[in-house]
C-alpha positions in Angstrom: -13.0 7.3 -21.2 -11.8 10.8 -20.3 -14.8 12.3 -18.4 -12.9 12.9 -15.2 -13.0 9.4 -13.8 -9.2 9.3 -13.3 -8.6 13.1 -12.9 -7.3 14.1 -9.5 -7.0 17.8 -10.3 -7.8 19.9 -7.3 -7.4 16.9 -4.9 -4.9 16.8 -2.1 -3.3 13.5 -1.1 -1.2 12.4 1.9 1.1 9.6 1.2 2.9 8.3 4.3 6.4 6.7 4.0 7.6 8.5 0.9 11.3 8.5 1.7 11.9 5.8 -1.0 10.5 2.8 -2.9 6.9 2.2 -3.6 5.7 5.1 -1.6 7.5 7.5 -3.9 6.2 5.8 -7.1 2.6 5.9 -5.8 2.9 9.6 -4.9 4.3 10.3 -8.4 1.4 8.5 -10.0 -1.1 10.6 -8.0 0.7 13.8 -8.9 0.8 12.9 -12.6 -3.0 12.4 -12.3 -3.3 16.0 -11.0 -3.2 15.7 -7.2 -1.2 18.0 -4.9 0.9 16.0 -2.4 1.7 15.9 1.3 4.8 13.8 1.7 5.9 12.3 5.0 8.7 10.5 6.8 10.7 10.6 10.0 13.1 13.4 9.3 11.4 15.5 6.6 14.6 17.2 5.4 15.5 14.1 3.4 12.3 14.6 1.4 13.5 17.8 -0.2 14.7 16.2 -3.5 11.5 14.3 -4.0 9.4 17.3 -3.1 11.2 19.2 -5.8 10.4 16.4 -8.2 6.7 16.7 -7.5 6.8 20.5 -7.9 8.5 20.1 -11.2 5.3 18.4 -12.4 3.4 21.6 -11.6 1.9 20.3 -8.4 2.0 21.8 -4.9 3.9 19.6 -2.4 4.6 19.8 1.3 7.0 17.6 3.3 6.0 16.9 6.9 7.6 14.9 9.6 5.7 11.8 10.7 6.3 9.0 13.1 3.3 6.7 12.9 4.2 5.1 16.2 3.6 8.4 18.0 0.0 9.7 18.3 1.1 13.3 18.8 3.2 13.1 15.6 0.1 11.9 13.7 -2.1 14.6 15.0 0.5 17.3 14.3 1.0 16.1 10.7 -2.7 16.1 10.0 -3.2 19.5 11.4 -0.3 20.9 9.4 -1.5 19.3 6.2 -5.0 20.8 6.6 -3.7 24.2 7.6 -1.5 24.3 4.4 -4.0 23.0 1.9 -7.4 23.5 3.5 -8.5 20.0 3.0 -7.3 16.4 2.5 -9.1 14.2 0.0 -6.9 11.2 -0.3 -4.8 9.2 2.2 -2.4 6.4 1.2 -1.3 4.6 4.3 2.0 3.4 3.0 4.4 3.7 6.0 5.5 0.3 7.1 8.4 -1.9 8.2 9.3 -5.6 8.4 11.7 -7.8 10.4 12.3 -11.1 8.6 13.0 -13.9 11.0 12.0 -17.5 11.7 9.0 -17.4 14.1 11.1 -18.9 17.0 13.5 -16.0 16.7 10.9 -13.1 16.7 11.3 -11.0 19.8 8.7 -9.1 21.8 10.1 -5.9 20.5 10.2 -7.1 16.9 6.4 -7.8 17.2 5.7 -4.4 18.7 7.7 -2.4 16.1 6.0 -4.2 13.2 2.4 -4.1 14.5 2.7 -0.6 15.9 4.0 0.7 12.6 2.0 -1.2 10.0 -1.4 -1.7 11.8 -1.8 0.7 14.7 -0.2 3.5 12.7 -2.5 3.0 9.8 -5.5 3.1 12.0 -4.6 6.3 13.8 -3.5 8.1 10.7 -6.8 7.1 9.1 -8.7 8.3 12.1 -6.9 11.7 12.1 -7.5 12.3 8.4 -11.0 10.9 8.4 -12.3 13.6 10.7 -11.9 16.2 8.1 -13.1 13.9 5.3 -16.3 13.1 7.2 -16.9 16.8 7.9 -16.7 17.5 4.1 -18.6 14.4 3.1 -15.8 13.0 0.8 -12.7 11.0 1.1 -10.6 8.2 -0.3 -8.5 6.1 2.1 -6.1 3.5 0.6 -4.4 1.2 3.1 -1.4 -0.6 1.7 -1.5 -4.3 2.4 0.4 -7.1 0.8 -0.1 -10.5 -0.7 0.5 -11.5 2.9 -2.9 -10.0 3.7 -4.4 -13.2 2.2 -1.5 -15.7 2.3 1.0 -16.9 4.8 4.8 -17.1 4.3 7.4 -18.6 6.6 9.6 -16.0 8.3 6.9 -13.3 8.1 4.7 -14.1 11.1 4.3 -10.6 12.6 4.4 -8.9 9.2 1.7 -11.2 7.8 -0.4 -10.6 11.0 -0.1 -6.8 10.5 -1.1 -7.0 6.8 -3.9 -9.4 7.5 -5.1 -6.9 10.1 -4.9 -4.2 7.5 -7.4 -6.1 5.4 -9.8 -6.5 8.3 -9.3 -2.9 9.3 -10.1 -1.8 5.8 -13.5 -3.6 5.9 -14.4 -2.2 9.3 -13.6 1.4 8.5 -15.4 1.1 5.1 -18.5 0.1 7.1 -18.0 2.8 9.6 -17.4 5.7 7.3 -19.2 4.8 4.1 -22.3 6.8 5.1 -20.2 9.9 5.2 -18.9 9.6 1.6 -15.5 8.1 2.6 -14.4 4.9 0.8 -11.7 2.7 2.4 -9.9 0.1 0.3 -6.7 -2.0 0.6 -4.2 -2.0 -2.2 -2.1 -5.2 -1.8 1.1 -5.5 -3.8 2.6 -8.9 -4.4 6.4 -9.5 -4.6 8.0 -6.2 -5.6 11.7 -5.5 -5.1 12.1 -2.8 -2.4 14.8 -1.6 0.0 13.4 -3.9 2.6 13.7 -7.1 0.6 16.3 -6.4 -2.0 18.7 -9.0 -0.5 16.3 -11.7 -1.5 16.6 -10.7 -5.2 20.3 -11.2 -5.1 19.6 -14.9 -4.9 19.1 -16.1 -8.5 17.6 -19.5 -7.5 15.1 -17.8 -5.2 14.1 -15.4 -8.0 13.6 -18.3 -10.4 11.5 -20.1 -7.8 9.4 -17.0 -7.2 8.8 -16.3 -10.9 7.8 -19.9 -11.3 5.0 -19.4 -8.8 3.8 -16.1 -10.4 1.4 -16.7 -13.3 2.8 -13.6 -15.1 6.3 -15.0 -14.6 8.0 -11.9 -13.1 8.1 -9.9 -9.9 6.2 -6.6 -9.8 7.7 -3.4 -11.1 6.8 -0.1 -9.5 4.8 1.1 -12.5 2.5 -1.8 -12.1 0.9 0.0 -9.1 0.3 3.3 -10.9 -3.2 2.6 -12.4 -4.4 0.8 -9.2 -3.6 3.6 -6.8 -5.0 6.3 -9.1 -8.2 4.1 -9.6 -8.8 3.8 -5.9 -8.1 7.5 -5.3 -10.3 8.8 -8.1 -14.0 9.1 -9.0 -13.6 5.8 -10.9 -13.9 3.8 -7.7 -16.8 5.8 -6.2 -18.9 2.6 -5.6 -16.1 0.4 -4.3 -15.3 0.2 -0.6 -14.0 -2.4 1.9 -12.2 -4.3 -0.9 -8.7 -5.6 -1.2 -7.2 -5.1 -4.7 -4.3 -7.5 -5.2 -1.6 -6.4 -7.7 0.5 -9.5 -7.5 0.9 -11.1 -10.9 -1.5 -13.8 -9.8 0.6 -15.4 -7.1 -2.3 -15.3 -4.7 -4.0 -18.0 -6.9 -1.7 -20.5 -5.2 0.0 -21.3 -8.5 2.8 -23.9 -8.6 4.9 -25.5 -11.3 2.6 -27.3 -13.7 2.7 -31.1 -13.2 2.0 -31.6 -16.8 3.7 -29.5 -19.5 2.3 -29.2 -23.0 3.3 -32.2 -25.2 4.5 -34.2 -22.2 1.2 -35.2 -20.7 0.5 -38.9 -20.0 -2.8 -40.5 -20.5 -3.6 -40.9 -16.8 -2.8 -37.9 -14.8 -5.0 -37.6 -11.7 -5.3 -35.2 -8.8 -4.5 -37.4 -5.7 -4.8 -34.6 -3.2 -8.3 -35.6 -2.0 
């Protein structure tokens, strides 16, 4: 199937939070599919090496400063992107942060930093970019959620609240802007090793426990998101909006260690949960 369903040639994409990690991998996937890129972070000078990597693929790339907690920074970034490229077709709201603490230790400021970055920031970046998309009658907005958009985990109360909010925000914006040709979807990765959580992966027992709960028996690898982000950015997803696409190896199924292993089953194994 090579009839343009996954071709992003001529499209311009903004990917927020491209200083490292999954944001860079998703930006690369879009560039390899043909898109030109607007890269953002606080302190754009540190994006120079990555910008060069995108340009080496034969794509145009522009690095812009963006602090999603400041409305004037969002407005300036959007205006600069549209002035440079003339239009923006794709937005990936990837910028985010986390503070991992037991709920009783979360401070007022912890809550504000996480919610302002992950949820409020995603809304106002979407709003800023959507104005131009609506005027042109076309757009693809991809909000980055998480498996915590649909499941709760101890120590992640404000983060989970922000990602659950992203899922609800996605549905609301999809209903708001669908009539203008703008789709809004949520891409929700499961457990991927990133700079934010790498300390967890240094604990061998925790990794074994995690893998035991994932039906595919491994954490995610960055390349596992490539097809999903291109799919949601391209013509292939033209009739999909308001949805949450989980790329999580199946952990959201609620899988746990099997009570009965092959060859060890007894003759009277019952579910006593109800």
